[in-house]
TORVEX-224181 format. One record per residue: x, y, z of N, C-alpha, C in turn. Coordinates in nm, 2 decimals. Layout:
BEGIN
<<X, Y, Z>, <X, Y, Z>, <X, Y, Z>>
...
# end
This chain:
BEGIN
<<-1.30, 5.05, 0.49>, <-1.34, 4.91, 0.45>, <-1.45, 4.91, 0.34>>
<<-1.54, 5.01, 0.34>, <-1.64, 5.02, 0.23>, <-1.57, 5.04, 0.10>>
<<-1.47, 5.13, 0.10>, <-1.40, 5.16, -0.03>, <-1.33, 5.03, -0.08>>
<<-1.27, 4.96, 0.02>, <-1.20, 4.84, -0.02>, <-1.29, 4.73, -0.08>>
<<-1.41, 4.72, -0.01>, <-1.51, 4.62, -0.06>, <-1.55, 4.66, -0.20>>
<<-1.58, 4.79, -0.22>, <-1.62, 4.84, -0.36>, <-1.52, 4.81, -0.46>>
<<-1.39, 4.83, -0.43>, <-1.28, 4.80, -0.52>, <-1.28, 4.65, -0.56>>
<<-1.29, 4.57, -0.46>, <-1.29, 4.42, -0.48>, <-1.41, 4.37, -0.56>>
<<-1.52, 4.43, -0.53>, <-1.64, 4.39, -0.61>, <-1.63, 4.43, -0.76>>
<<-1.57, 4.55, -0.78>, <-1.55, 4.60, -0.91>, <-1.46, 4.51, -0.99>>
<<-1.35, 4.48, -0.92>, <-1.25, 4.39, -0.99>, <-1.31, 4.25, -1.02>>
<<-1.40, 4.20, -0.94>, <-1.46, 4.07, -0.96>, <-1.58, 4.09, -1.05>>
<<-1.62, 4.21, -1.09>, <-1.73, 4.24, -1.18>, <-1.86, 4.18, -1.12>>
<<-1.88, 4.21, -0.99>, <-2.00, 4.16, -0.92>, <-2.08, 4.29, -0.88>>
<<-2.20, 4.30, -0.94>, <-2.29, 4.41, -0.90>, <-2.36, 4.39, -0.76>>
<<-2.33, 4.47, -0.66>, <-2.39, 4.45, -0.53>, <-2.43, 4.59, -0.48>>
<<-2.56, 4.59, -0.44>, <-2.62, 4.72, -0.40>, <-2.57, 4.77, -0.27>>
<<-2.59, 4.90, -0.25>, <-2.54, 4.97, -0.13>, <-2.58, 4.90, 0.00>>
<<-2.71, 4.87, 0.01>, <-2.76, 4.80, 0.13>, <-2.69, 4.67, 0.16>>
<<-2.67, 4.59, 0.05>, <-2.61, 4.46, 0.06>, <-2.46, 4.48, 0.10>>
<<-2.40, 4.58, 0.04>, <-2.26, 4.61, 0.08>, <-2.25, 4.64, 0.23>>
<<-2.34, 4.72, 0.28>, <-2.35, 4.75, 0.43>, <-2.36, 4.62, 0.51>>
<<-2.45, 4.53, 0.46>, <-2.47, 4.41, 0.54>, <-2.34, 4.32, 0.53>>
<<-2.27, 4.32, 0.42>, <-2.15, 4.24, 0.41>, <-2.04, 4.29, 0.51>>
<<-2.04, 4.43, 0.52>, <-1.94, 4.49, 0.61>, <-1.98, 4.46, 0.75>>
<<-2.11, 4.46, 0.78>, <-2.15, 4.43, 0.92>, <-2.12, 4.28, 0.95>>
<<-2.13, 4.20, 0.85>, <-2.10, 4.05, 0.87>, <-1.95, 4.04, 0.91>>
<<-1.86, 4.12, 0.84>, <-1.72, 4.11, 0.87>, <-1.70, 4.16, 1.02>>
<<-1.77, 4.27, 1.05>, <-1.75, 4.33, 1.19>, <-1.79, 4.23, 1.29>>
<<-1.90, 4.16, 1.27>, <-1.95, 4.06, 1.37>, <-1.86, 3.94, 1.37>>
<<-1.81, 3.90, 1.26>, <-1.71, 3.79, 1.25>, <-1.59, 3.82, 1.33>>
<<-1.54, 3.94, 1.31>, <-1.42, 3.99, 1.38>, <-1.44, 4.00, 1.53>>
<<-1.56, 4.05, 1.57>, <-1.59, 4.07, 1.71>, <-1.61, 3.93, 1.79>>
<<-1.68, 3.84, 1.72>, <-1.72, 3.72, 1.79>, <-1.61, 3.61, 1.77>>
<<-1.51, 3.64, 1.68>, <-1.40, 3.54, 1.66>, <-1.32, 3.53, 1.79>>
<<-1.31, 3.63, 1.86>, <-1.22, 3.63, 1.98>, <-1.28, 3.53, 2.08>>
<<-1.41, 3.53, 2.10>, <-1.48, 3.44, 2.19>, <-1.50, 3.30, 2.14>>
<<-1.54, 3.29, 2.01>, <-1.59, 3.17, 1.95>, <-1.48, 3.10, 1.86>>
<<-1.37, 3.17, 1.83>, <-1.27, 3.11, 1.75>, <-1.33, 3.05, 1.62>>
<<-1.40, 3.14, 1.54>, <-1.47, 3.09, 1.42>, <-1.38, 3.08, 1.30>>
<<-1.27, 3.15, 1.29>, <-1.19, 3.15, 1.18>, <-1.04, 3.18, 1.22>>
<<-0.95, 3.13, 1.14>, <-0.81, 3.16, 1.17>, <-0.77, 3.29, 1.11>>
<<-0.86, 3.35, 1.03>, <-0.83, 3.48, 0.97>, <-0.87, 3.59, 1.08>>
<<-0.77, 3.67, 1.12>, <-0.79, 3.76, 1.23>, <-0.82, 3.91, 1.18>>
<<-0.76, 3.94, 1.07>, <-0.77, 4.08, 1.02>, <-0.89, 4.10, 0.93>>
<<-0.98, 4.20, 0.97>, <-1.10, 4.23, 0.89>, <-1.08, 4.25, 0.74>>
<<-0.97, 4.32, 0.70>, <-0.95, 4.34, 0.56>, <-0.92, 4.20, 0.49>>
<<-0.85, 4.12, 0.56>, <-0.82, 3.98, 0.50>, <-0.95, 3.90, 0.49>>
<<-1.04, 3.92, 0.59>, <-1.17, 3.85, 0.59>, <-1.25, 3.89, 0.46>>
<<-1.24, 4.02, 0.42>, <-1.31, 4.07, 0.30>, <-1.27, 3.98, 0.18>>
<<-1.14, 3.96, 0.17>, <-1.09, 3.88, 0.06>, <-1.11, 3.73, 0.07>>
<<-1.07, 3.68, 0.19>, <-1.06, 3.53, 0.20>, <-1.20, 3.47, 0.24>>
<<-1.29, 3.55, 0.29>, <-1.42, 3.50, 0.33>, <-1.53, 3.55, 0.24>>
<<-1.54, 3.69, 0.24>, <-1.65, 3.75, 0.17>, <-1.64, 3.73, 0.01>>
<<-1.53, 3.78, -0.04>, <-1.51, 3.77, -0.19>, <-1.50, 3.62, -0.23>>
<<-1.43, 3.54, -0.15>, <-1.42, 3.40, -0.19>, <-1.55, 3.33, -0.19>>
<<-1.65, 3.38, -0.12>, <-1.79, 3.32, -0.12>, <-1.87, 3.38, -0.24>>
<<-1.85, 3.51, -0.26>, <-1.94, 3.58, -0.35>, <-1.91, 3.54, -0.50>>
<<-1.79, 3.50, -0.53>, <-1.76, 3.47, -0.67>, <-1.84, 3.35, -0.72>>
<<-1.90, 3.27, -0.62>, <-1.99, 3.16, -0.66>, <-2.13, 3.21, -0.71>>
<<-2.16, 3.33, -0.67>, <-2.30, 3.38, -0.69>, <-2.35, 3.37, -0.83>>
<<-2.27, 3.40, -0.94>, <-2.32, 3.39, -1.07>, <-2.36, 3.25, -1.12>>
<<-2.31, 3.15, -1.04>, <-2.33, 3.01, -1.08>, <-2.45, 2.94, -1.01>>
<<-2.52, 3.02, -0.93>, <-2.63, 2.96, -0.85>, <-2.76, 2.95, -0.94>>
<<-2.80, 2.83, -0.98>, <-2.92, 2.81, -1.06>, <-3.03, 2.75, -0.97>>
<<-3.14, 2.81, -0.96>, <-3.25, 2.76, -0.88>, <-3.28, 2.86, -0.76>>
<<-3.36, 2.81, -0.67>, <-3.41, 2.90, -0.56>, <-3.37, 2.85, -0.42>>
<<-3.34, 2.72, -0.41>, <-3.32, 2.67, -0.27>, <-3.18, 2.60, -0.26>>
<<-3.11, 2.64, -0.16>, <-2.97, 2.59, -0.15>, <-2.94, 2.55, -0.01>>
<<-2.84, 2.46, 0.01>, <-2.79, 2.42, 0.14>, <-2.64, 2.44, 0.14>>
<<-2.59, 2.50, 0.24>, <-2.45, 2.51, 0.26>, <-2.41, 2.41, 0.37>>
<<-2.34, 2.31, 0.33>, <-2.31, 2.20, 0.42>, <-2.17, 2.22, 0.48>>
<<-2.17, 2.20, 0.62>, <-2.04, 2.23, 0.69>, <-2.01, 2.38, 0.68>>
<<-2.11, 2.46, 0.70>, <-2.10, 2.60, 0.68>, <-2.00, 2.68, 0.76>>
<<-1.96, 2.62, 0.88>, <-1.87, 2.69, 0.97>, <-1.94, 2.81, 1.02>>
<<-1.87, 2.93, 1.01>, <-1.94, 3.05, 1.06>, <-2.03, 3.11, 0.95>>
<<-2.08, 3.03, 0.86>, <-2.17, 3.08, 0.76>, <-2.11, 3.12, 0.62>>
<<-2.01, 3.04, 0.59>, <-1.94, 3.06, 0.46>, <-1.94, 2.94, 0.37>>
<<-1.99, 2.96, 0.25>, <-2.02, 3.08, 0.18>, <-2.17, 3.13, 0.19>>
<<-2.24, 3.05, 0.28>, <-2.39, 3.08, 0.28>, <-2.43, 3.22, 0.31>>
<<-2.38, 3.28, 0.42>, <-2.42, 3.41, 0.46>, <-2.40, 3.52, 0.35>>
<<-2.27, 3.53, 0.30>, <-2.25, 3.63, 0.19>, <-2.34, 3.61, 0.07>>
<<-2.36, 3.48, 0.03>, <-2.45, 3.45, -0.08>, <-2.59, 3.48, -0.06>>
<<-2.64, 3.46, 0.07>, <-2.78, 3.49, 0.10>, <-2.80, 3.65, 0.10>>
<<-2.70, 3.72, 0.14>, <-2.71, 3.87, 0.15>, <-2.73, 3.92, 0.00>>
<<-2.65, 3.87, -0.09>, <-2.66, 3.92, -0.23>, <-2.76, 3.85, -0.32>>
<<-2.83, 3.75, -0.26>, <-2.93, 3.68, -0.34>, <-3.06, 3.67, -0.25>>
<<-3.12, 3.79, -0.22>, <-3.24, 3.79, -0.13>, <-3.36, 3.71, -0.18>>
<<-3.35, 3.68, -0.31>, <-3.46, 3.60, -0.38>, <-3.45, 3.45, -0.37>>
<<-3.33, 3.41, -0.31>, <-3.31, 3.27, -0.30>, <-3.31, 3.23, -0.15>>
<<-3.34, 3.10, -0.12>, <-3.35, 3.05, 0.02>, <-3.22, 2.97, 0.05>>
<<-3.17, 2.99, 0.17>, <-3.04, 2.91, 0.21>, <-3.06, 2.85, 0.34>>
<<-3.03, 2.72, 0.35>, <-3.02, 2.65, 0.47>, <-2.87, 2.63, 0.50>>
<<-2.82, 2.68, 0.62>, <-2.68, 2.67, 0.66>, <-2.67, 2.56, 0.77>>
<<-2.60, 2.46, 0.74>, <-2.59, 2.34, 0.82>, <-2.45, 2.32, 0.88>>
<<-2.45, 2.30, 1.01>, <-2.32, 2.27, 1.08>, <-2.35, 2.19, 1.20>>
<<-2.26, 2.10, 1.24>, <-2.28, 2.02, 1.36>, <-2.24, 2.09, 1.49>>
<<-2.17, 2.20, 1.48>, <-2.12, 2.27, 1.60>, <-2.21, 2.38, 1.65>>
<<-2.25, 2.37, 1.77>, <-2.35, 2.46, 1.83>, <-2.31, 2.61, 1.83>>
<<-2.18, 2.63, 1.86>, <-2.14, 2.77, 1.87>, <-2.14, 2.84, 1.73>>
<<-2.12, 2.77, 1.62>, <-2.12, 2.82, 1.49>, <-2.27, 2.86, 1.45>>
<<-2.36, 2.77, 1.48>, <-2.50, 2.79, 1.45>, <-2.55, 2.91, 1.53>>
<<-2.51, 2.92, 1.66>, <-2.55, 3.03, 1.74>, <-2.50, 3.16, 1.68>>
<<-2.38, 3.16, 1.63>, <-2.33, 3.28, 1.57>, <-2.41, 3.32, 1.44>>
<<-2.44, 3.22, 1.36>, <-2.51, 3.24, 1.24>, <-2.65, 3.30, 1.27>>
<<-2.72, 3.24, 1.37>, <-2.85, 3.29, 1.41>, <-2.85, 3.43, 1.46>>
<<-2.74, 3.47, 1.53>, <-2.73, 3.60, 1.58>, <-2.71, 3.70, 1.46>>
<<-2.63, 3.66, 1.36>, <-2.60, 3.74, 1.24>, <-2.73, 3.76, 1.17>>
<<-2.81, 3.65, 1.15>, <-2.93, 3.66, 1.07>, <-3.03, 3.75, 1.14>>
<<-3.04, 3.75, 1.27>, <-3.12, 3.84, 1.35>, <-3.07, 3.98, 1.34>>
<<-2.94, 4.00, 1.35>, <-2.88, 4.14, 1.35>, <-2.90, 4.20, 1.21>>
<<-2.89, 4.12, 1.11>, <-2.90, 4.18, 0.97>, <-3.04, 4.18, 0.91>>
<<-3.13, 4.11, 0.99>, <-3.27, 4.11, 0.94>, <-3.28, 4.02, 0.82>>
<<-3.20, 3.91, 0.81>, <-3.21, 3.83, 0.69>, <-3.33, 3.73, 0.70>>
<<-3.41, 3.73, 0.60>, <-3.54, 3.65, 0.60>, <-3.52, 3.52, 0.51>>
<<-3.41, 3.50, 0.45>, <-3.39, 3.39, 0.36>, <-3.29, 3.29, 0.40>>
<<-3.26, 3.29, 0.54>, <-3.16, 3.20, 0.59>, <-3.22, 3.12, 0.71>>
<<-3.20, 2.99, 0.70>, <-3.23, 2.90, 0.82>, <-3.10, 2.83, 0.86>>
<<-3.07, 2.84, 0.99>, <-2.95, 2.78, 1.04>, <-2.99, 2.65, 1.11>>
<<-2.93, 2.54, 1.08>, <-2.96, 2.41, 1.13>, <-2.84, 2.34, 1.19>>
<<-2.85, 2.30, 1.32>, <-2.74, 2.23, 1.38>, <-2.77, 2.08, 1.37>>
<<-2.69, 2.01, 1.29>, <-2.71, 1.87, 1.26>, <-2.58, 1.81, 1.19>>
<<-2.56, 1.69, 1.20>, <-2.47, 1.62, 1.11>, <-2.54, 1.60, 0.98>>
<<-2.47, 1.61, 0.87>, <-2.53, 1.61, 0.74>, <-2.61, 1.48, 0.71>>
<<-2.55, 1.37, 0.76>, <-2.62, 1.24, 0.73>, <-2.75, 1.23, 0.80>>
<<-2.77, 1.30, 0.91>, <-2.89, 1.29, 0.99>, <-2.99, 1.40, 0.95>>
<<-2.96, 1.48, 0.86>, <-3.05, 1.59, 0.82>, <-3.13, 1.55, 0.70>>
<<-3.26, 1.53, 0.72>, <-3.35, 1.48, 0.61>, <-3.47, 1.58, 0.59>>
<<-3.45, 1.68, 0.51>, <-3.55, 1.78, 0.49>, <-3.66, 1.72, 0.39>>
<<-3.78, 1.77, 0.41>, <-3.89, 1.72, 0.32>, <-3.87, 1.78, 0.18>>
<<-3.83, 1.90, 0.18>, <-3.80, 1.97, 0.05>, <-3.65, 1.96, 0.01>>
<<-3.62, 1.91, -0.10>, <-3.48, 1.89, -0.15>, <-3.43, 2.02, -0.20>>
<<-3.30, 2.02, -0.25>, <-3.24, 2.15, -0.29>, <-3.20, 2.15, -0.43>>
<<-3.19, 2.27, -0.49>, <-3.15, 2.30, -0.62>, <-2.99, 2.29, -0.63>>
<<-2.93, 2.33, -0.52>, <-2.79, 2.33, -0.51>, <-2.74, 2.29, -0.37>>
<<-2.64, 2.20, -0.37>, <-2.57, 2.16, -0.24>, <-2.43, 2.22, -0.24>>
<<-2.41, 2.32, -0.16>, <-2.28, 2.39, -0.16>, <-2.19, 2.33, -0.05>>
<<-2.06, 2.33, -0.08>, <-1.96, 2.31, 0.03>, <-1.83, 2.38, 0.00>>
<<-1.77, 2.43, 0.10>, <-1.65, 2.50, 0.09>, <-1.55, 2.45, 0.20>>
<<-1.45, 2.38, 0.16>, <-1.35, 2.33, 0.26>, <-1.42, 2.23, 0.36>>
<<-1.53, 2.16, 0.31>, <-1.60, 2.08, 0.41>, <-1.54, 1.94, 0.42>>
<<-1.51, 1.88, 0.30>, <-1.46, 1.74, 0.30>, <-1.41, 1.71, 0.16>>
<<-1.36, 1.59, 0.14>, <-1.31, 1.55, 0.01>, <-1.44, 1.54, -0.08>>
<<-1.42, 1.55, -0.21>, <-1.53, 1.53, -0.30>, <-1.61, 1.40, -0.28>>
<<-1.53, 1.29, -0.26>, <-1.60, 1.16, -0.24>, <-1.69, 1.17, -0.12>>
<<-1.64, 1.22, -0.01>, <-1.72, 1.23, 0.12>, <-1.84, 1.32, 0.10>>
<<-1.82, 1.43, 0.03>, <-1.93, 1.53, 0.01>, <-2.04, 1.46, -0.07>>
<<-2.00, 1.39, -0.18>, <-2.10, 1.33, -0.27>, <-2.17, 1.21, -0.20>>
<<-2.10, 1.14, -0.11>, <-2.17, 1.03, -0.04>, <-2.25, 1.08, 0.08>>
<<-2.20, 1.17, 0.16>, <-2.28, 1.22, 0.27>, <-2.40, 1.30, 0.24>>
<<-2.39, 1.37, 0.12>, <-2.50, 1.46, 0.08>, <-2.59, 1.41, -0.03>>
<<-2.57, 1.28, -0.06>, <-2.65, 1.22, -0.17>, <-2.80, 1.24, -0.16>>
<<-2.85, 1.25, -0.04>, <-3.00, 1.26, -0.02>, <-3.05, 1.40, -0.03>>
<<-2.96, 1.50, -0.05>, <-3.00, 1.64, -0.04>, <-3.05, 1.71, -0.17>>
<<-2.99, 1.68, -0.29>, <-3.03, 1.75, -0.41>, <-3.17, 1.70, -0.46>>
<<-3.25, 1.79, -0.52>, <-3.37, 1.74, -0.58>, <-3.34, 1.68, -0.72>>
<<-3.44, 1.64, -0.79>, <-3.42, 1.57, -0.92>, <-3.33, 1.64, -1.02>>
<<-3.34, 1.78, -1.02>, <-3.25, 1.86, -1.11>, <-3.14, 1.93, -1.03>>
<<-3.12, 1.89, -0.90>, <-3.02, 1.95, -0.82>, <-2.88, 1.93, -0.85>>
<<-2.79, 2.01, -0.81>, <-2.65, 2.00, -0.84>, <-2.57, 2.01, -0.71>>
<<-2.45, 1.95, -0.72>, <-2.35, 1.96, -0.61>, <-2.26, 2.07, -0.66>>
<<-2.23, 2.17, -0.57>, <-2.14, 2.28, -0.60>, <-2.03, 2.28, -0.50>>
<<-1.91, 2.23, -0.54>, <-1.80, 2.22, -0.44>, <-1.70, 2.32, -0.47>>
<<-1.67, 2.41, -0.37>, <-1.56, 2.51, -0.38>, <-1.43, 2.44, -0.35>>
<<-1.34, 2.45, -0.44>, <-1.21, 2.38, -0.43>, <-1.09, 2.48, -0.45>>
<<-0.97, 2.44, -0.41>, <-0.86, 2.52, -0.44>, <-0.81, 2.48, -0.58>>
<<-0.70, 2.40, -0.59>, <-0.65, 2.35, -0.72>, <-0.75, 2.26, -0.79>>
<<-0.74, 2.25, -0.92>, <-0.83, 2.16, -1.00>, <-0.82, 2.02, -0.94>>
<<-0.93, 1.96, -0.89>, <-0.92, 1.84, -0.82>, <-0.92, 1.71, -0.91>>
<<-0.82, 1.70, -0.99>, <-0.82, 1.60, -1.10>, <-0.83, 1.46, -1.05>>
<<-0.76, 1.43, -0.94>, <-0.76, 1.30, -0.88>, <-0.90, 1.26, -0.83>>
<<-0.96, 1.36, -0.76>, <-1.09, 1.33, -0.70>, <-1.19, 1.31, -0.80>>
<<-1.18, 1.38, -0.92>, <-1.28, 1.37, -1.02>, <-1.27, 1.24, -1.10>>
<<-1.15, 1.17, -1.09>, <-1.14, 1.04, -1.16>, <-1.22, 0.93, -1.10>>
<<-1.25, 0.95, -0.97>, <-1.32, 0.84, -0.90>, <-1.47, 0.88, -0.88>>
<<-1.53, 0.95, -0.97>, <-1.68, 0.99, -0.95>, <-1.76, 0.86, -0.97>>
<<-1.86, 0.84, -0.88>, <-1.95, 0.73, -0.89>, <-2.02, 0.73, -1.03>>
<<-2.07, 0.61, -1.07>, <-2.13, 0.60, -1.21>, <-2.25, 0.69, -1.22>>
<<-2.33, 0.71, -1.11>, <-2.46, 0.78, -1.13>, <-2.44, 0.93, -1.13>>
<<-2.32, 0.97, -1.12>, <-2.29, 1.12, -1.12>, <-2.21, 1.16, -1.24>>
<<-2.23, 1.28, -1.28>, <-2.16, 1.33, -1.40>, <-2.10, 1.47, -1.36>>
<<-1.97, 1.49, -1.41>, <-1.91, 1.62, -1.39>, <-1.97, 1.71, -1.50>>
<<-2.04, 1.82, -1.45>, <-2.10, 1.91, -1.55>, <-2.00, 2.01, -1.60>>
<<-1.93, 2.07, -1.50>, <-1.83, 2.17, -1.54>, <-1.74, 2.21, -1.42>>
<<-1.62, 2.25, -1.45>, <-1.54, 2.31, -1.35>, <-1.51, 2.45, -1.39>>
<<-1.55, 2.55, -1.31>, <-1.53, 2.69, -1.34>, <-1.41, 2.74, -1.26>>
<<-1.31, 2.80, -1.33>, <-1.20, 2.86, -1.25>, <-1.26, 2.99, -1.19>>
<<-1.23, 3.02, -1.07>, <-1.28, 3.14, -1.00>, <-1.16, 3.24, -0.98>>
<<-1.19, 3.37, -1.01>, <-1.09, 3.47, -0.99>, <-1.13, 3.55, -0.87>>
<<-1.06, 3.54, -0.76>, <-1.08, 3.61, -0.63>, <-0.98, 3.72, -0.62>>
<<-1.02, 3.85, -0.63>, <-0.92, 3.96, -0.63>, <-0.83, 3.95, -0.50>>
<<-0.70, 3.96, -0.51>, <-0.61, 3.96, -0.40>, <-0.59, 3.83, -0.33>>
<<-0.65, 3.73, -0.38>, <-0.64, 3.59, -0.32>, <-0.53, 3.52, -0.39>>
<<-0.43, 3.47, -0.32>, <-0.33, 3.38, -0.38>, <-0.38, 3.24, -0.40>>
<<-0.32, 3.17, -0.50>, <-0.36, 3.03, -0.52>, <-0.48, 3.02, -0.60>>
<<-0.50, 2.90, -0.65>, <-0.61, 2.87, -0.75>, <-0.74, 2.85, -0.67>>
<<-0.86, 2.88, -0.73>, <-0.99, 2.85, -0.68>, <-1.07, 2.80, -0.80>>
<<-1.15, 2.69, -0.77>, <-1.23, 2.63, -0.87>, <-1.37, 2.60, -0.81>>
<<-1.47, 2.61, -0.89>, <-1.60, 2.56, -0.85>, <-1.64, 2.44, -0.94>>
<<-1.66, 2.32, -0.87>, <-1.69, 2.20, -0.93>, <-1.84, 2.17, -0.93>>
<<-1.90, 2.16, -1.05>, <-2.04, 2.14, -1.06>, <-2.07, 1.99, -1.10>>
<<-2.14, 1.92, -1.02>, <-2.17, 1.78, -1.05>, <-2.32, 1.76, -1.04>>
<<-2.37, 1.67, -1.13>, <-2.52, 1.64, -1.13>, <-2.54, 1.49, -1.15>>
<<-2.66, 1.45, -1.13>, <-2.69, 1.31, -1.14>, <-2.69, 1.28, -1.29>>
<<-2.65, 1.16, -1.33>, <-2.63, 1.13, -1.47>, <-2.76, 1.11, -1.54>>
<<-2.87, 1.08, -1.47>, <-3.00, 1.06, -1.54>, <-3.06, 1.20, -1.59>>
<<-3.00, 1.31, -1.55>, <-3.06, 1.44, -1.59>, <-3.04, 1.47, -1.74>>
# end
């Protein structure tokens, strides 16, 4: 598995240290182990998890600007946990409404000794942190419209919405509210992953 991970990271041109690689592999092992009891993901094979969960999360890492991020509808901690592992200098809040997912994330955080992750059980509309975020992340959480409306209160003055999407979401982007601007859409290359992946970056138009 370590060799496989190293090959994938090399192909994606992502520099990740040995300790962080070990933590990523431990995350896969915990996901695999707890999936049987908690039904956290439909992906059952650990090698497939490396591609579809770990690498699919990590390819976003080069586009994280700022220090404070929230992963909305994080599920079992994706993309938040892999991103937190490879960005120990950044802070991540992982938000989900389902208790079993948050319990799993807290267990992982404790097991891996992560000091830059806070797991919060809440509906996104009800979560009102004092300190806003540089980036609001979502992966398979909702439509773009729903994400932008439900998460409108989360970014700081210079914050951005970072939505992980499959195909280029042309139709969704046509109905952007007037106060928001499409900054850029980055095509993402995930080694061994079939289908398109894109990162949609949206900011407030006053910026």
